[in-house]
C-alpha positions in Angstrom: 194.7 108.2 89.2 194.3 109.9 92.4 192.6 112.8 90.7 190.1 110.5 89.1 189.3 108.9 92.4 188.7 112.4 93.9 186.3 113.2 91.1 184.3 110.0 91.7 183.9 110.8 95.4 182.7 114.3 94.6 180.2 113.0 92.0 178.9 110.4 94.5 178.5 113.0 97.2 176.6 115.2 94.8 174.2 112.4 93.7 173.5 111.4 97.3 172.9 115.0 98.3 170.5 115.6 95.4 168.7 112.4 96.1 168.2 113.2 99.7 166.9 116.6 98.9 164.5 115.1 96.4 163.2 112.6 98.9 162.8 115.3 101.5 161.0 117.6 99.1 158.6 114.8 98.0 157.7 113.8 101.6 154.0 114.7 102.4 153.2 117.5 104.7 152.2 116.4 108.2 148.6 116.9 109.2 147.6 119.0 112.2 144.5 116.8 112.9 142.4 114.1 111.2 138.7 113.3 111.6 137.4 109.9 110.8 133.6 110.0 110.6 131.2 107.1 110.2 127.7 107.7 108.7 126.0 104.3 109.0 122.4 105.3 109.7 121.4 105.7 106.0 121.0 103.3 103.1 124.3 104.6 101.7 126.7 104.1 104.6 130.1 105.8 104.3 133.3 106.6 106.1 134.8 110.1 105.7 138.5 110.7 106.4 139.4 114.3 106.5 142.7 116.0 107.3 143.5 119.6 108.2 147.0 121.1 107.6 148.5 123.6 110.1 148.0 127.3 109.2 151.7 127.7 108.9 151.8 125.5 105.8 151.6 127.4 102.5 149.8 126.1 99.5 150.2 124.2 97.2 151.2 121.3 99.5 151.4 117.6 99.0 149.6 115.4 101.5 148.2 111.9 101.9 145.3 110.2 103.6 144.9 106.4 104.3 141.9 104.1 104.3 141.6 100.3 104.8 143.1 98.4 101.9 140.6 97.2 99.3 138.0 99.9 100.1 135.8 101.0 97.2 136.4 104.7 96.2 133.6 107.2 96.3 135.1 110.8 96.3 138.2 112.8 97.2 138.5 116.5 97.2 139.3 119.8 99.0 136.8 121.1 101.6 136.2 124.8 101.2 133.7 125.1 104.1 130.7 126.4 102.1 128.3 124.6 99.7 129.5 121.0 99.5 128.7 120.9 95.7 131.4 123.6 95.3 134.2 121.5 96.8 136.6 120.7 94.0 137.7 117.1 93.4 141.4 116.2 93.6 143.6 114.3 91.3 145.4 111.6 93.2 147.7 108.5 93.1 146.9 105.5 95.2 149.4 103.2 96.7 148.7 100.0 98.8 151.0 99.7 101.7 150.3 96.6 103.8 146.7 96.9 105.0 146.3 100.5 103.9 145.4 102.2 100.6 147.2 105.6 100.7 145.8 108.4 98.5 148.3 111.2 97.7 147.4 114.5 96.2 148.2 118.2 96.1 146.1 120.8 97.9 145.9 124.2 96.2 142.7 125.9 97.5 142.2 124.6 101.0 144.1 123.2 103.9 141.5 120.5 104.4 141.1 117.4 102.2 138.6 114.5 102.5 138.3 111.0 101.1 135.1 109.1 101.2 134.6 105.3 101.0 131.7 102.9 101.6 131.5 101.6 105.2 129.7 98.6 106.8 126.3 99.4 108.1 125.4 98.8 111.7 124.3 95.4 112.9 120.9 94.9 114.5 120.8 93.1 117.9 117.4 91.9 119.2 115.6 94.4 117.1 116.2 97.5 119.3 120.0 97.6 120.0 122.7 98.4 117.5 126.5 98.0 117.4 128.9 100.3 115.5 132.5 99.5 114.7 134.7 102.3 113.5 138.3 101.2 112.8 141.1 103.2 111.1 144.9 103.2 110.9 147.1 106.2 110.0 150.0 106.0 107.5 151.8 108.8 109.3 152.2 110.4 112.7 149.3 112.7 113.6 149.1 115.0 116.7 145.3 114.4 117.1 142.8 112.0 115.6 139.0 112.1 116.3 136.9 109.0 115.7 133.3 110.2 115.1 130.2 108.0 114.8 126.9 109.6 113.9 123.9 108.2 115.6 120.2 109.1 115.8 119.2 111.8 118.3 118.2 110.2 121.6 120.5 107.2 121.2 121.8 105.8 124.5 125.2 104.2 124.6 125.0 100.8 126.4 128.6 100.7 127.7 130.4 104.0 127.5 133.8 103.9 125.8 136.7 105.5 127.7 137.5 108.9 126.3 134.3 109.1 124.2 131.3 111.3 124.7 128.0 112.1 122.9 127.9 115.5 121.3 125.0 117.3 119.6 124.9 117.2 115.8 122.7 118.4 113.0 118.9 118.1 113.3 117.9 114.5 114.2 121.4 113.3 115.0 124.1 113.2 117.6 127.9 112.3 117.4 129.7 109.9 119.6 133.3 111.2 119.6 136.6 109.8 120.8 139.8 111.9 120.6 143.2 110.3 120.5 146.4 112.4 121.0 149.8 111.6 119.6 148.8 108.9 117.1 151.8 107.1 115.5 152.1 105.7 112.0 150.6 102.2 111.8 148.7 102.6 115.1 145.3 100.9 114.8 142.4 103.0 116.3 139.0 101.6 117.2 135.7 103.0 118.4 133.2 100.1 118.9 130.1 100.4 121.0 126.5 99.4 121.3 123.6 101.8 121.6 119.8 101.6 121.9 117.0 103.9 120.8 114.0 104.8 123.0 110.7 103.3 121.9 108.7 105.9 120.0 105.0 105.9 120.8 102.5 105.8 117.9 101.5 109.2 116.8 98.3 110.2 115.0 98.6 110.5 111.3 99.1 114.1 110.3 96.2 115.8 108.4 96.8 116.3 104.7 98.6 113.1 104.1 95.5 111.4 102.8 95.1 112.2 99.0 91.3 112.1 99.4 91.2 115.3 101.5 92.4 117.8 98.9 90.1 116.2 96.3 87.1 116.5 98.5 88.0 120.1 99.2 88.2 120.9 95.5 84.8 119.2 94.9 83.3 121.1 97.8 84.5 124.4 96.3 83.0 123.4 92.9 79.7 122.6 94.6 79.6 125.9 96.4 80.4 127.8 93.2 77.7 125.9 91.4 75.1 126.8 94.1 76.2 130.5 94.0 75.8 130.6 90.2 72.3 129.0 90.4 71.3 131.5 93.1 72.5 134.5 91.1 70.6 133.3 88.1 67.5 132.8 90.2 67.5 136.4 91.6 67.1 138.2 88.2 64.3 135.8 87.4 62.4 136.7 90.6 62.9 140.4 90.0 61.6 140.1 86.4 58.5 138.3 87.7 57.9 141.0 90.3 58.2 143.7 87.6 55.6 142.0 85.4 53.2 141.8 88.3 53.6 145.5 89.0 52.9 146.5 85.4 49.8 144.3 85.3 48.5 145.7 88.6 49.0 149.3 87.5 47.2 148.6 84.3 44.3 147.2 86.2 43.9 150.4 88.2 43.8 152.7 85.1 42.1 150.5 82.5 38.6 149.6 83.4 38.1 147.3 80.4 40.0 144.4 82.2 37.6 142.3 84.2 38.3 141.1 87.7 38.9 137.5 86.4 41.4 138.8 83.9 43.2 140.7 86.5 43.3 137.7 88.8 44.6 135.6 85.9 47.4 138.0 85.2 48.4 138.3 88.8 47.9 134.7 89.6 50.2 133.3 92.3 50.6 130.2 90.2 52.1 132.3 87.4 54.3 134.2 89.8 55.8 131.0 91.3 56.3 129.1 88.0 59.9 130.4 87.6 61.1 129.9 91.2 59.9 126.4 91.1 62.0 125.7 88.0 65.0 127.2 89.6 64.5 124.9 92.6 64.5 121.9 90.4 67.7 123.0 88.8 69.3 123.4 92.2 68.1 120.0 93.2 69.5 118.4 90.0 72.8 120.3 90.5 73.1 119.1 94.1 72.4 115.4 93.1 75.1 115.6 90.3 77.7 117.1 92.6 76.9 114.6 95.3 77.3 111.8 92.8 80.6 113.1 91.7 81.9 113.2 95.3 80.8 109.7 96.0 82.4 108.5 92.8 85.6 110.3 93.6 85.8 108.5 97.0 85.3 105.2 95.3 87.9 105.8 92.6 90.5 107.2 94.9 89.9 104.3 97.3 90.4 101.8 94.6 93.5 103.4 93.0 95.3 103.9 96.3 94.5 100.4 97.6 97.6 98.2 97.6 97.4 95.2 95.2 99.3 92.0 94.8 102.0 92.1 92.2 103.8 88.8 91.8 104.5 87.7 95.4 104.5 91.2 97.0 102.2 94.0 98.1 103.7 97.4 98.7 102.5 100.6 100.2 104.5 103.9 100.1 103.8 106.1 103.1 106.1 109.0 102.2 108.6 109.8 99.4 112.3 109.4 99.7 114.8 106.7 100.6 114.4 105.0 104.0 117.2 105.5 106.6 116.8 101.9 107.8 115.1 98.7 106.5 114.0 95.9 108.8 112.4 92.6 107.8 110.0 91.0 110.2 108.4 87.5 110.1 104.6 87.4 109.5 102.4 84.6 110.8 99.2 84.8 108.7 96.4 82.3 109.0 96.3 79.5 106.4 94.5 80.5 103.1 94.3 84.1 104.4 93.6 86.7 101.7 97.0 88.4 101.0 95.3 91.8 100.3 93.5 91.8 103.7 96.7 90.7 105.5 98.6 93.5 103.8 95.9 96.0 104.6 96.0 95.0 108.3 99.8 95.3 108.5 99.9 98.6 106.6 97.0 100.0 108.7 99.1 99.4 111.9 102.1 101.1 110.4 100.2 104.2 109.1 100.0 106.1 112.4 103.8 105.8 113.1 105.9 108.8 112.2 108.9 108.4 109.9 107.5 105.6 107.8 108.6 105.4 104.2 107.6 102.1 102.6 106.4 98.7 103.6 106.3 95.5 101.5 104.5 92.3 102.4 105.9 89.2 100.8 103.3 86.4 100.5 105.8 83.8 99.5 108.3 84.3 102.3 105.6 85.4 104.8 107.5 88.5 105.9 107.1 92.3 105.9 110.0 94.6 105.0 109.6 98.0 106.6 111.6 101.1 105.6 111.6 104.0 108.0 113.7 106.9 109.4 115.1 105.9 112.7 115.4 109.5 113.9 111.6 109.5 114.1 110.8 105.9 115.0 112.6 102.7 115.8 112.4 99.0 114.9 111.0 98.3 118.4 108.1 100.7 117.8 107.5 99.2 114.4 107.4 95.7 115.9 105.1 96.9 118.7 102.7 98.4 116.2 102.6 95.3 114.1 102.3 93.0 117.1 98.9 94.5 117.8 97.6 92.9 114.6 98.5 89.4 115.9 100.5 88.8 112.7 104.0 89.7 114.0 105.7 88.5 117.2 106.0 91.1 119.9 109.7 90.1 120.4 112.4 89.3 118.0 113.6 85.7 117.9 116.8 84.9 119.6 119.8 85.1 117.3 
């Protein structure tokens, strides 16, 4: 009996030891640092959570990253540091713990992993000021966490956040960065701030953006080529006429049987000028035809590029690509005003602004939706340009 009891104790100790070792082995590796970056200036706003393991950790290694619970998933993978398209995706398991979704995976090629989720876009305040809110909570202790918000270059923070500073970023952007040391598991982190963008003065439209210009240049080249061809064809005709005159003149000197009247008739200036006169007519006709084509091209291009009412909206595309930001402004058009003329007036005011993508005038709602890149212009500049038409208020209505 005593021997059996001893065996039970030994077996229990073995099971507990094995279980403890398994749990210890399955525990994720601790991160050296984590960066939480918010990209909210584009139409596809997203949050990037990336962790970096210490150099002392060997691969493969199990790790985990957390995001707010219920967040839609976009991508997770290893960051190799080169072409982003070459970064391999990771297989993962997701577990919801309280207010966190925890993604667990195994790193095999890199010590840096990243998970991407959609994030709320910034809110607009009075048309020219913006507020950003970046919130994140770690599922484990982390020696260092950086909260990073990307903002357009030239942005000015209204009320500086303690421990945060603006840093240069890629072309057209800056980063507002806050570093937190010794982050504990479950500790909520927050980087919320307001910023403004300087008003961007209207700039002249860049040459070459008008589709008429290249067409006119092509027609001009064709016209010049046609004139050159006519000129070349005219020259041999003149030389041939001169040659005939020389032969006739020589014959008059050696053959006395030709009378003076016959010599005058052969060398008559009217006969010599008959061919050049025909060439001049051809040149005149060619010039008229080319001029007519140019005028017709102007009319056709003007009609095809002119915005037209489709349903309740009229749209003009200023440049290809997706706009970084879209703003909707109220329009006050006169009663019974021609929608096409109203749209032309609005679009004409927006044309000189840099960074414009697209604008849509809605006749039914009496509003204009403007898409633009805020690294080149701002909503304040857009409103200022439209206010000059008298159709849009110079200041945004109070919220």
